[in-house]
N, C-alpha and C positions, 0 to 999 in steps of 0.2 A: 642398590637394593640389598637388603640383609639376607642372611643365609637361611632364614626360616621359609618354609614353603607357604605359599599363599594361593588360594583358589577362590574363584568367584563364579557362581552360577546365576544366570539371568532368568527372568520369567518372560522374555520377549517372544517366546514360542506362541504364547496365547494372544499376542497383540497384532497378529496379521500384518507384520512388516514385510516388505519385499525381501529383505535379508536381515537376519538377526544373529546375535552372538549367543551361543548356548553356554559357553564357559570360557574362562581365561584364567591363567595362573602362572606361577613361578614355582619351580621345584628345585630346592636347594641341594637335593641329593637324589638324582634321578634313579629310580629303581628299574629293574628289567621289566619290560612290557611285551607280551606276546598276544596278538589278536588274530587268530586264524580266520575270523570272519570280518576283520576290519572294525571300524568305528562307524556308527550310524550317521554321523554328520561329517561335513568337511573338516579336516583336521590339519592345523598348522603346528609345527614343532621346530624350534630353533635353539641353538646353543647360546647360553648366556656366558658360561665359562667352562673350561675343561674340554673333554673330548668324549664323544660317543660313537656308536655305530647304529645305523638303521638299515633294515633289510626290507625291500619291497620290490615287487615285479622282477624277482630273480636276481637282484643286484644288491651288493653291499655298498653303503656310502659312509664315508668318514664325516662325522659332524663336529666341526670346529667352530669357533667364534667367526661370525660372518657367513654362516651357512644355515640352511633350513630346508624343510620338506613340506610340500603341500600334498596331502593325501585325500583322494576322493572317498566318498562314503563306501563302506564295505570293502575297501582295499586291504587285502591281507598284508600284515606287516609285523615287525618286531624291532625293538630298539633297546639298547643297554649301554652302560658306561664302558669305555675302553678299559683295557687291562690295568692301566695305572691311573691313579688319581680319581678325584670326584668330578662328576658331570652335573652341571647346573643347566636347567632348561627353562624356557618360557614357551607357552603354548596358547592356542585358542582354538575353539571349535565353533562352527557356525553352520547355518542352514537358511532356508527361506524359499518362497515360491519363485523368486527371480534369480537366485544365486547361480544356477546352472547357465542361464542365459547370459548373465553378466560375465561369468568366467569364460564362457565360449567366445563372447565378443572380445575379451581381453587376450584370447589365446592361451588361457590357463585351464583348459578343459581336460587335462589328464594329470595323474599323480606325477610329481616332478621334484627333483633336487635342485636347489638354488644356492648361489653364492653371490655375495655383494661386497663392495668396498666398505671399510669401517667408517669412512668419513662422509657417508651419504646420509640423508635424512631418514632412510629406512632403518638404519641401525638404531636400536633402542626404541623403536616406535611401539612395539607390543608392550614393553614395560611401561611406557608413558600412558598407554590406554589403561593398563591395570592400575597404575597409581591414581588415575582420574576416577575410575570406577569405584575403588574402595574408599574414596574420600567424598564423592558426590552422590546424591540420590537421583539416579536417572530412572524414575519410576515408569516413564513411558517407553524406555528402551530406544528412543530416537537418537540420543547422543551416541550410544554404543553402535547403533546401526550405521550412523554417519562415520564413526571412527573405523568401522569394519570396511566400509566402502573405500575410505582413504587408504587403509592398509592394502587393499587389493590393487589400487592405482599405484601406490609406491612400489609394491612388489613387481608390478608390470614394468615400471619405469627403471628401477635400479637392479632388479634381479638378473643374474646371469645364469644361463642354462648351458651346460657342456662347454664352458669356457668361451662362449660367444660373447661379444660386447653387449653391455646393457643398452637399453634404449637411450638412457641419459648420455652414455658415452658416445653412441652413434650420432645422436642429435648434435652434441658438441662438435663432433668432427664435421658434420654437414653444415654447420652455421655459416662458414664463408660462402658456400654455394647457395644457401637460402638467401643470404644477403645479395648475392649476385643476381639471383632470379628476381628479387624485388626491384632491382635497379634496371634490369634488361627485359622485363616482361613484354615490352612493346616491340621487341626485335623478333621478326618472324624467322630469322635465320638461326636462332638458337636451337640446338638439338642435343642429343645425348653426348656426342663427342665433345662439344664445347663445354658442356657441364662437367664431364669427367676431367677435362683439362684443368678446370679450376682447382680441383682437388689433387690432380696428379695421379689418378687411379684409372683403372679400366672401366668401360661402360658396364661390364658385368658386375664388377665389385660395387659400382655406384648403385645399381639397381638393388643389389643385395642389401646395402646399407639402408636404402629408402624403404624396402619392404620390411626390414627389421624394425624400423622406427615408425613408419606411418602406414604400413600395410598396402603400399602401392608403389609403382615405379616412379623414377625421378621425373619423367616427362608428364605422367599423370598428376603429380604434385604441382608441376609448373603450370599445367592447365588450370588447376584450382586457383592458383595465384592470379592468373589472367582473368578468370571469371569473377574473382573477388574484386579486382580492379575495375572490371566492367560494371559491376553492381554500383560501385562508388560513382563512376562516371554517369551512369543512367540517372542517378538521383541528383547529383550535383550540377549536371548540365542537361536539363530537360529538353532543350531545343537541339541538342546534337543528334544527328541521325544515327540509326543503328549501324549503318554501313561505316560511318566515321568512327564510331566507338569500337567496332570490330577491328578496324585498322589500328587504332590507338593501343589496343591490348594484344597486338601481335598476330591477328588472324588475317590471312591474305584474302580469304573468301567470306563474305558476309553470311551466306547461307550455311556454311560450315560453323561459323560462330553461333548462329541462331540454334542450329541443331545441337551443338555442344552445350550451350547455355540451358536449353530445354531439358536435355538429358540429366544435367546435374541439378538444376533448380526446380524442375517439374513445371515450369512456366516459361513462356517466351520472354525475351528481353522487353518487349513492349508491355506485356502483361505485368512483368515485374515492376516496371516504371509506373504503371497505373496503380498498382497496389500501394506504392509508397508516395 
Protein backbone atom coordinates (compact mmCIF):
# COMPACT_ATOMS: atom_id res chain seq x y z
CA UNK A 1 0.00 0.00 0.00
CA UNK A 2 1.39 3.41 -0.91
CA UNK A 3 1.85 6.25 1.59
CA UNK A 4 -1.04 8.32 0.21
CA UNK A 5 -4.21 8.33 2.25
CA UNK A 6 -7.21 6.65 0.70
CA UNK A 7 -10.82 6.84 1.86
CA UNK A 8 -13.96 5.28 0.50
CA UNK A 9 -17.53 5.94 1.63
CA UNK A 10 -20.34 3.59 0.67
CA UNK A 11 -24.02 4.25 0.09
CA UNK A 12 -25.10 0.92 1.65
CA UNK A 13 -26.92 2.77 4.46
CA UNK A 14 -29.83 3.26 2.07
CA UNK A 15 -29.99 -0.36 0.92
CA UNK A 16 -31.41 -1.94 4.08
CA UNK A 17 -28.67 -4.54 4.48
CA UNK A 18 -28.39 -6.38 7.84
CA UNK A 19 -24.92 -4.89 8.21
CA UNK A 20 -23.23 -2.37 5.99
CA UNK A 21 -19.88 -0.66 5.72
CA UNK A 22 -20.10 3.09 6.12
CA UNK A 23 -16.47 3.88 5.31
CA UNK A 24 -13.07 2.28 4.92
CA UNK A 25 -9.67 3.82 4.45
CA UNK A 26 -5.92 4.03 4.83
CA UNK A 27 -4.24 7.02 6.47
CA UNK A 28 -0.58 7.43 5.57
CA UNK A 29 -0.01 10.01 8.28
CA UNK A 30 -2.50 9.62 11.08
CA UNK A 31 -3.46 12.95 12.61
CA UNK A 32 -4.61 13.45 16.18
CA UNK A 33 -8.31 12.63 16.66
CA UNK A 34 -10.41 13.56 19.69
CA UNK A 35 -14.06 12.53 19.84
CA UNK A 36 -15.62 13.38 23.22
CA UNK A 37 -18.96 12.03 21.95
CA UNK A 38 -17.49 9.11 20.04
CA UNK A 39 -18.35 8.14 16.47
CA UNK A 40 -21.96 7.40 15.44
CA UNK A 41 -21.11 3.99 13.90
CA UNK A 42 -19.04 1.02 15.02
CA UNK A 43 -15.41 1.93 14.41
CA UNK A 44 -12.41 -0.32 13.78
CA UNK A 45 -8.88 1.13 13.78
CA UNK A 46 -5.61 -0.76 13.39
CA UNK A 47 -1.96 0.03 12.84
CA UNK A 48 -0.50 -0.46 9.39
CA UNK A 49 2.96 0.72 10.42
CA UNK A 50 4.57 2.85 13.08
CA UNK A 51 3.09 3.33 16.52
CA UNK A 52 0.24 5.26 18.08
CA UNK A 53 -1.76 5.62 21.27
CA UNK A 54 -5.50 5.29 21.69
CA UNK A 55 -7.45 6.23 24.81
CA UNK A 56 -10.92 4.97 25.66
CA UNK A 57 -12.76 3.73 28.70
CA UNK A 58 -10.15 5.32 30.97
CA UNK A 59 -7.21 3.32 29.58
CA UNK A 60 -4.30 4.08 27.22
CA UNK A 61 -3.34 1.41 24.67
CA UNK A 62 -0.19 1.27 22.54
CA UNK A 63 -1.08 0.68 18.90
CA UNK A 64 1.63 -1.27 17.09
CA UNK A 65 1.42 -3.47 14.01
CA UNK A 66 -0.67 -6.50 14.90
CA UNK A 67 -3.06 -4.53 17.11
CA UNK A 68 -6.37 -2.74 16.71
CA UNK A 69 -9.42 -1.50 18.55
CA UNK A 70 -13.14 -2.00 18.05
CA UNK A 71 -15.13 0.95 19.36
CA UNK A 72 -18.87 0.90 19.92
CA UNK A 73 -20.96 3.84 18.68
CA UNK A 74 -20.65 7.00 20.77
CA UNK A 75 -17.72 5.63 22.80
CA UNK A 76 -15.58 8.59 23.87
CA UNK A 77 -12.03 8.21 22.57
CA UNK A 78 -8.92 9.89 21.24
CA UNK A 79 -5.87 8.66 19.35
CA UNK A 80 -2.63 10.08 18.06
CA UNK A 81 0.82 9.11 16.80
CA UNK A 82 3.45 8.18 19.37
CA UNK A 83 6.17 10.68 20.14
CA UNK A 84 8.58 9.42 17.50
CA UNK A 85 7.94 8.54 13.87
CA UNK A 86 4.95 8.40 11.56
CA UNK A 87 1.83 6.35 12.30
CA UNK A 88 -0.02 4.73 9.40
CA UNK A 89 -3.47 3.30 10.06
CA UNK A 90 -6.30 1.49 8.34
CA UNK A 91 -9.87 1.77 9.52
CA UNK A 92 -13.44 0.89 8.76
CA UNK A 93 -16.77 2.05 10.15
CA UNK A 94 -19.97 0.06 9.93
CA UNK A 95 -23.52 -0.27 11.15
CA UNK A 96 -26.80 -1.99 10.29
CA UNK A 97 -29.95 -3.35 11.96
CA UNK A 98 -28.31 -6.71 12.77
CA UNK A 99 -24.81 -5.58 13.76
CA UNK A 100 -25.47 -5.44 17.49
CA UNK A 101 -27.00 -8.92 17.48
CA UNK A 102 -24.12 -10.36 15.44
CA UNK A 103 -21.47 -8.78 17.67
CA UNK A 104 -23.27 -9.97 20.79
CA UNK A 105 -23.42 -13.52 19.44
CA UNK A 106 -19.68 -13.36 18.69
CA UNK A 107 -18.91 -11.97 22.14
CA UNK A 108 -17.74 -8.67 20.64
CA UNK A 109 -20.36 -6.53 22.34
CA UNK A 110 -18.06 -4.00 24.02
CA UNK A 111 -15.26 -1.66 22.99
CA UNK A 112 -12.03 -3.62 23.12
CA UNK A 113 -8.33 -3.66 22.26
CA UNK A 114 -7.13 -6.64 20.20
CA UNK A 115 -3.80 -8.16 19.26
CA UNK A 116 -3.04 -10.92 16.77
CA UNK A 117 -0.13 -12.81 15.25
CA UNK A 118 1.21 -11.36 12.02
CA UNK A 119 1.10 -14.69 10.15
CA UNK A 120 -2.67 -15.21 10.47
CA UNK A 121 -5.26 -14.50 7.72
CA UNK A 122 -6.64 -11.54 9.70
CA UNK A 123 -3.42 -9.59 9.15
CA UNK A 124 -3.91 -7.34 6.12
CA UNK A 125 -7.58 -8.24 5.64
CA UNK A 126 -8.90 -4.67 5.91
CA UNK A 127 -6.35 -3.51 3.33
CA UNK A 128 -7.50 -6.28 0.98
CA UNK A 129 -11.12 -5.12 1.37
CA UNK A 130 -10.07 -1.55 0.56
CA UNK A 131 -8.12 -2.66 -2.49
CA UNK A 132 -11.15 -4.59 -3.75
CA UNK A 133 -13.60 -1.76 -3.14
CA UNK A 134 -11.59 0.88 -4.98
CA UNK A 135 -11.15 -1.36 -8.05
CA UNK A 136 -14.62 -2.99 -8.26
CA UNK A 137 -18.05 -1.43 -8.56
CA UNK A 138 -20.11 -2.94 -5.75
CA UNK A 139 -23.25 -0.91 -6.40
CA UNK A 140 -25.46 -3.18 -4.31
CA UNK A 141 -23.15 -3.10 -1.29
CA UNK A 142 -23.53 -6.87 -0.94
CA UNK A 143 -19.85 -7.66 -1.44
CA UNK A 144 -18.82 -5.08 1.14
CA UNK A 145 -21.41 -6.47 3.57
CA UNK A 146 -20.07 -9.99 3.05
CA UNK A 147 -16.49 -8.76 3.52
CA UNK A 148 -17.52 -7.01 6.72
CA UNK A 149 -19.10 -10.19 8.10
CA UNK A 150 -15.95 -12.16 7.31
CA UNK A 151 -13.89 -9.43 8.99
CA UNK A 152 -15.89 -9.92 12.21
CA UNK A 153 -15.50 -13.70 12.01
CA UNK A 154 -11.74 -13.41 11.50
CA UNK A 155 -11.48 -10.94 14.38
CA UNK A 156 -13.31 -13.40 16.61
CA UNK A 157 -11.13 -16.29 15.46
CA UNK A 158 -7.67 -14.70 15.56
CA UNK A 159 -8.01 -11.69 17.89
CA UNK A 160 -6.50 -11.90 21.37
CA UNK A 161 -7.90 -9.89 24.28
CA UNK A 162 -5.71 -9.17 27.32
CA UNK A 163 -3.08 -11.70 26.20
CA UNK A 164 -5.56 -14.61 26.26
CA UNK A 165 -5.06 -17.23 23.51
CA UNK A 166 -7.00 -16.64 20.31
CA UNK A 167 -9.77 -19.07 19.39
CA UNK A 168 -7.58 -20.35 16.55
CA UNK A 169 -4.73 -21.11 18.98
CA UNK A 170 -7.09 -22.75 21.48
CA UNK A 171 -8.72 -24.91 18.79
CA UNK A 172 -5.30 -26.06 17.55
CA UNK A 173 -4.42 -27.09 21.09
CA UNK A 174 -7.73 -28.93 21.45
CA UNK A 175 -7.38 -30.83 18.14
CA UNK A 176 -5.91 -34.02 19.69
CA UNK A 177 -8.77 -34.18 22.18
CA UNK A 178 -11.42 -33.54 19.51
CA UNK A 179 -9.93 -36.40 17.48
CA UNK A 180 -10.04 -38.55 20.63
CA UNK A 181 -13.72 -37.67 21.11
CA UNK A 182 -14.50 -38.64 17.52
CA UNK A 183 -12.88 -42.03 18.09
CA UNK A 184 -14.37 -42.77 21.54
CA UNK A 185 -17.87 -41.25 21.39
CA UNK A 186 -19.32 -44.76 21.91
CA UNK A 187 -17.59 -45.21 25.28
CA UNK A 188 -19.93 -44.27 28.18
CA UNK A 189 -17.01 -44.20 30.63
CA UNK A 190 -15.37 -41.14 29.05
CA UNK A 191 -15.62 -38.15 31.37
CA UNK A 192 -13.84 -34.86 32.05
CA UNK A 193 -10.89 -36.51 33.78
CA UNK A 194 -10.17 -38.79 30.82
CA UNK A 195 -10.47 -35.84 28.43
CA UNK A 196 -8.09 -33.71 30.48
CA UNK A 197 -5.55 -36.55 30.58
CA UNK A 198 -5.41 -36.55 26.78
CA UNK A 199 -4.04 -33.00 26.85
CA UNK A 200 -2.21 -33.29 30.16
CA UNK A 201 -4.07 -30.39 31.76
CA UNK A 202 -6.54 -29.92 34.60
CA UNK A 203 -10.28 -30.30 34.08
CA UNK A 204 -10.74 -26.63 34.96
CA UNK A 205 -8.25 -25.51 32.32
CA UNK A 206 -9.88 -27.88 29.85
CA UNK A 207 -13.28 -26.27 30.34
CA UNK A 208 -11.73 -22.82 30.08
CA UNK A 209 -10.25 -23.67 26.67
CA UNK A 210 -13.55 -25.09 25.43
CA UNK A 211 -15.54 -22.11 26.63
CA UNK A 212 -13.09 -19.76 24.90
CA UNK A 213 -13.29 -21.75 21.68
CA UNK A 214 -16.87 -23.02 21.51
CA UNK A 215 -18.79 -21.26 24.27
CA UNK A 216 -19.49 -24.51 26.12
CA UNK A 217 -17.85 -27.06 28.41
CA UNK A 218 -15.81 -29.98 27.09
CA UNK A 219 -18.47 -32.50 28.08
CA UNK A 220 -21.23 -30.47 26.40
CA UNK A 221 -19.15 -30.51 23.21
CA UNK A 222 -18.71 -34.28 23.58
CA UNK A 223 -22.49 -34.68 23.83
CA UNK A 224 -22.90 -32.75 20.58
CA UNK A 225 -20.55 -35.20 18.87
CA UNK A 226 -22.60 -38.12 20.20
CA UNK A 227 -25.84 -36.57 18.97
CA UNK A 228 -24.30 -35.93 15.55
CA UNK A 229 -23.22 -39.56 15.35
CA UNK A 230 -26.72 -40.62 16.44
CA UNK A 231 -28.26 -38.59 13.59
CA UNK A 232 -26.02 -40.37 11.12
CA UNK A 233 -27.00 -43.78 12.49
CA UNK A 234 -30.71 -42.92 12.51
CA UNK A 235 -30.61 -42.24 8.78
CA UNK A 236 -28.07 -44.85 7.66
CA UNK A 237 -29.62 -47.69 9.69
CA UNK A 238 -33.40 -47.18 9.64
CA UNK A 239 -34.11 -50.59 11.19
CA UNK A 240 -31.87 -50.13 14.20
CA UNK A 241 -33.81 -49.45 17.39
CA UNK A 242 -33.51 -46.21 19.32
CA UNK A 243 -32.28 -48.18 22.32
CA UNK A 244 -29.47 -49.73 20.27
CA UNK A 245 -28.49 -46.39 18.75
CA UNK A 246 -28.35 -44.82 22.20
CA UNK A 247 -25.93 -47.58 23.25
CA UNK A 248 -23.83 -47.15 20.10
CA UNK A 249 -23.28 -43.45 20.84
CA UNK A 250 -22.33 -43.86 24.48
CA UNK A 251 -25.60 -43.44 26.39
CA UNK A 252 -26.29 -46.01 29.10
CA UNK A 253 -29.96 -45.11 29.32
CA UNK A 254 -32.23 -44.82 26.25
CA UNK A 255 -34.63 -42.40 27.93
CA UNK A 256 -31.72 -40.07 28.75
CA UNK A 257 -30.62 -40.27 25.12
CA UNK A 258 -34.11 -39.39 23.87
CA UNK A 259 -34.40 -36.46 26.28
CA UNK A 260 -30.94 -35.13 25.34
CA UNK A 261 -31.63 -35.55 21.62
CA UNK A 262 -34.92 -33.69 21.92
CA UNK A 263 -33.36 -30.86 23.92
CA UNK A 264 -30.71 -30.31 21.28
CA UNK A 265 -32.60 -31.06 18.06
CA UNK A 266 -36.11 -29.99 19.17
CA UNK A 267 -37.51 -33.33 17.94
CA UNK A 268 -37.29 -36.91 19.20
CA UNK A 269 -34.97 -39.43 17.48
CA UNK A 270 -38.00 -41.14 15.90
CA UNK A 271 -39.33 -37.83 14.60
CA UNK A 272 -35.91 -36.96 13.22
CA UNK A 273 -35.72 -40.31 11.43
CA UNK A 274 -39.17 -39.74 9.93
CA UNK A 275 -38.21 -36.28 8.69
CA UNK A 276 -35.33 -37.71 6.70
